[in-house]
C-alpha positions as CSV (number, residue, x, y, z in Angstrom):
1,M,32.5,36.0,-10.8
2,K,31.4,35.2,-7.3
3,K,28.0,37.7,-8.5
4,L,27.5,35.2,-11.6
5,F,27.4,32.1,-9.3
6,I,25.8,34.2,-6.8
7,T,22.6,34.6,-9.6
8,L,23.2,31.3,-11.4
9,I,22.2,29.6,-7.3
10,F,19.3,32.2,-7.3
11,A,18.3,31.7,-10.5
12,G,18.4,27.8,-10.2
13,V,16.6,28.2,-6.9
14,T,13.6,30.3,-8.8
15,T,13.7,27.4,-10.8
16,L,12.5,24.5,-8.8
17,Y,10.2,26.9,-6.5
18,A,8.5,27.5,-9.3
19,Q,9.0,23.8,-10.4
20,A,7.4,23.0,-7.0
21,Q,4.1,25.3,-7.5
22,T,3.1,23.1,-10.3
23,Y,3.6,19.9,-8.6
24,S,-0.2,17.9,-8.8
25,Y,-0.7,16.0,-5.5
26,F,-2.9,12.9,-5.0
27,A,-4.9,11.1,-1.7
28,G,-7.2,8.5,-1.7
29,G,-6.2,4.5,-0.8
30,T,-7.7,0.9,0.2
31,V,-10.9,-0.5,2.0
32,G,-11.6,-4.2,3.2
33,L,-13.7,-6.0,4.8
34,D,-13.6,-9.6,5.2
35,I,-16.0,-12.0,6.7
36,N,-15.3,-15.5,7.6
37,S,-17.6,-17.8,8.9
38,S,-17.7,-22.3,8.9
39,N,-19.9,-24.4,10.3
40,S,-19.3,-28.8,10.2
41,D,-22.7,-30.8,11.0
42,G,-25.1,-28.0,11.7
43,D,-22.7,-26.9,14.2
44,K,-21.4,-23.3,14.5
45,G,-17.6,-22.8,13.6
46,P,-14.5,-20.9,13.7
47,S,-15.1,-17.4,12.9
48,T,-12.8,-14.9,11.3
49,T,-13.6,-10.2,10.9
50,T,-10.8,-8.9,8.8
51,F,-10.7,-4.8,8.7
52,E,-8.1,-2.7,6.9
53,L,-7.2,1.1,6.1
54,S,-5.0,1.8,4.3
55,P,-5.1,5.9,2.7
56,I,-2.0,6.5,0.6
57,I,-1.0,10.2,-0.2
58,G,1.9,11.7,-2.2
59,Y,2.3,13.6,-5.6
60,Y,4.2,13.3,-9.6
61,L,7.6,13.9,-10.1
62,R,6.3,14.5,-13.8
63,P,2.5,13.0,-15.2
64,D,3.7,8.8,-15.6
65,V,6.5,9.5,-12.3
66,W,4.8,9.6,-9.5
67,V,6.0,8.9,-5.3
68,G,4.3,9.1,-2.5
69,V,3.8,6.9,1.3
70,E,1.0,4.3,2.4
71,L,0.0,3.8,6.0
72,T,-2.1,0.9,7.0
73,L,-4.4,0.5,9.6
74,G,-6.0,-3.5,10.3
75,N,-8.1,-5.6,12.9
76,S,-8.8,-9.0,13.2
77,S,-10.8,-10.9,15.3
78,R,-11.2,-14.1,15.1
79,N,-13.8,-16.4,18.0
80,S,-13.5,-20.2,17.9
81,N,-16.9,-20.6,18.9
82,Y,-16.8,-24.1,20.7
83,E,-17.6,-25.1,23.8
84,G,-14.5,-23.1,26.4
85,S,-14.1,-21.1,22.9
86,Y,-11.9,-18.4,23.2
87,K,-11.4,-14.9,21.2
88,D,-8.7,-12.8,20.2
89,N,-7.4,-9.9,18.3
90,T,-4.7,-9.0,15.9
91,F,-4.0,-5.2,15.4
92,E,-1.7,-4.3,12.7
93,W,-0.1,-2.0,11.2
94,G,2.1,-1.0,8.2
95,L,4.2,2.3,6.2
96,S,5.7,2.5,3.4
97,P,7.0,4.9,0.8
98,F,6.9,3.7,-2.7
99,I,7.1,5.5,-6.5
100,R,5.4,4.3,-9.5
101,Y,5.8,4.1,-12.8
102,S,3.2,3.9,-16.3
103,L,4.1,1.5,-18.2
104,V,1.1,1.4,-20.8
105,S,-1.0,3.7,-21.4
106,L,-4.6,3.5,-23.8
107,G,-7.1,5.6,-23.4
108,K,-8.6,6.0,-19.9
109,F,-7.0,3.0,-19.2
110,S,-3.2,2.7,-18.0
111,V,-0.7,-0.1,-16.6
112,W,1.3,0.9,-13.6
113,G,4.7,0.0,-11.9
114,Q,4.4,0.4,-8.3
115,G,7.5,-0.8,-6.4
116,N,7.4,-0.4,-1.9
117,V,10.0,-0.1,0.9
118,G,8.0,-0.5,4.1
119,I,8.0,-1.7,7.1
120,H,4.6,-4.2,9.1
121,G,3.9,-4.3,12.2
122,S,1.1,-6.7,14.8
123,S,0.5,-7.8,17.7
124,Q,-2.0,-9.6,20.4
125,K,-2.9,-8.7,24.5
126,D,-0.6,-11.0,26.1
127,G,0.1,-12.6,23.0
128,P,2.4,-13.0,19.8
129,S,3.9,-10.4,17.5
130,T,5.5,-9.7,14.7
131,F,7.8,-6.9,13.1
132,E,8.9,-6.9,9.2
133,F,11.0,-4.9,6.9
134,G,10.4,-5.8,2.8
135,I,11.0,-4.4,-0.3
136,W,7.9,-5.7,-2.9
137,A,6.8,-4.8,-6.4
138,A,3.7,-4.8,-8.7
139,P,1.7,-3.7,-11.6
140,F,-1.7,-2.5,-11.6
141,L,-4.5,-1.1,-13.4
142,S,-5.9,2.2,-13.4
143,Y,-8.9,3.5,-15.1
144,S,-9.5,7.3,-15.5
145,F,-13.4,8.0,-14.2
146,T,-12.5,12.3,-14.4
147,E,-9.4,14.5,-15.0
148,R,-9.0,14.1,-11.1
149,I,-10.5,10.1,-10.5
150,N,-9.1,7.2,-11.0
151,L,-9.9,3.4,-10.1
152,E,-7.2,0.9,-9.3
153,V,-7.0,-2.5,-9.3
154,S,-3.8,-4.8,-8.3
155,S,-3.1,-8.3,-8.0
156,G,-1.4,-11.1,-6.7
157,F,-0.6,-12.3,-9.8
158,A,2.6,-10.8,-11.0
159,R,5.2,-9.8,-8.1
160,F,8.5,-9.4,-6.8
161,D,9.1,-9.7,-3.1
162,F,11.9,-9.6,-0.7
163,S,11.2,-9.5,3.8
164,V,12.8,-9.7,6.7
165,K,10.2,-10.4,9.2
166,S,11.0,-11.6,13.0
167,H,8.4,-13.2,16.0
168,K,7.7,-13.1,19.6
169,S,5.3,-14.9,21.3
170,G,3.5,-14.1,24.2
171,S,6.0,-15.8,26.7
172,G,8.7,-14.5,25.0
173,Y,10.2,-16.6,22.7
174,K,11.8,-14.7,19.4
175,S,12.6,-15.7,15.7
176,S,13.1,-14.5,12.5
177,E,12.9,-15.6,9.3
178,T,13.8,-14.4,5.6
179,A,11.2,-14.9,2.2
180,F,12.3,-13.9,-1.4
181,G,9.8,-14.5,-4.5
182,I,9.5,-13.7,-8.0
183,G,7.1,-14.1,-10.8
184,A,3.8,-14.2,-12.6
185,D,1.0,-16.7,-12.8
186,S,-1.6,-16.4,-15.4
187,R,-3.2,-18.9,-14.7
188,N,-4.3,-17.6,-10.9
189,F,-5.2,-14.1,-12.6
190,F,-8.8,-14.4,-11.3
191,K,-8.0,-16.8,-8.4
192,S,-5.6,-14.3,-6.2
193,P,-6.7,-11.5,-4.1
194,Y,-7.3,-7.8,-5.4
195,Q,-7.4,-5.1,-4.0
196,I,-9.6,-1.7,-5.0
197,G,-8.8,1.9,-4.4
198,L,-10.1,5.0,-5.7
199,I,-7.3,8.0,-6.2
200,Y,-7.8,12.0,-5.8
201,K,-5.8,14.3,-8.3
202,F,-5.3,18.3,-7.0
203,N,-2.4,20.2,-6.8
204,T,-1.6,24.1,-5.1
205,K,-0.9,26.0,-8.6
206,T,-1.3,29.7,-7.6
207,T,-2.7,31.6,-10.6
208,K,-0.7,34.7,-11.0
209,K,-3.4,38.1,-11.3
């Protein structure tokens, strides 16, 4: 019985290893640049420049179930552009594991649902800082250019989110807030912010000679 039990364990481990060798991995992400400026009666008003980079990497358990992790790095620079104007820079970061599931597939197009659990923070030099823990889920649209390259588009028109956020001012004052939201608004489908990213799929399967 002991030999049979050990044999079964060995067979199970071997099977899992063989399956692991067939995992397909993916990498990609989004890059965003947003520049806002204003004018009032010919005078230059406040301006803001925001840059964000969000790489992701992971693998799929099945063709319709993917898991991975997303890293977010960003910086926002604001200039008041008034007499005695001031400038400030806000650094942002985030880390969130996620799971995604294929909901509908129509040829090269497919609709996916993605759920994230993660942390996010921001800080200014000698200024306020924040730290946030959140859970959120939303759908996105994917288009397959090739077997390896997908274009992904997400919108804020449908969402579920829960977060707990703490604030700390430059003087040391602390506060916190909790937020919960769920819903979908088709009227704002074309008005809500969009994110566009590319995904490249690859694998590490070895070919036996």
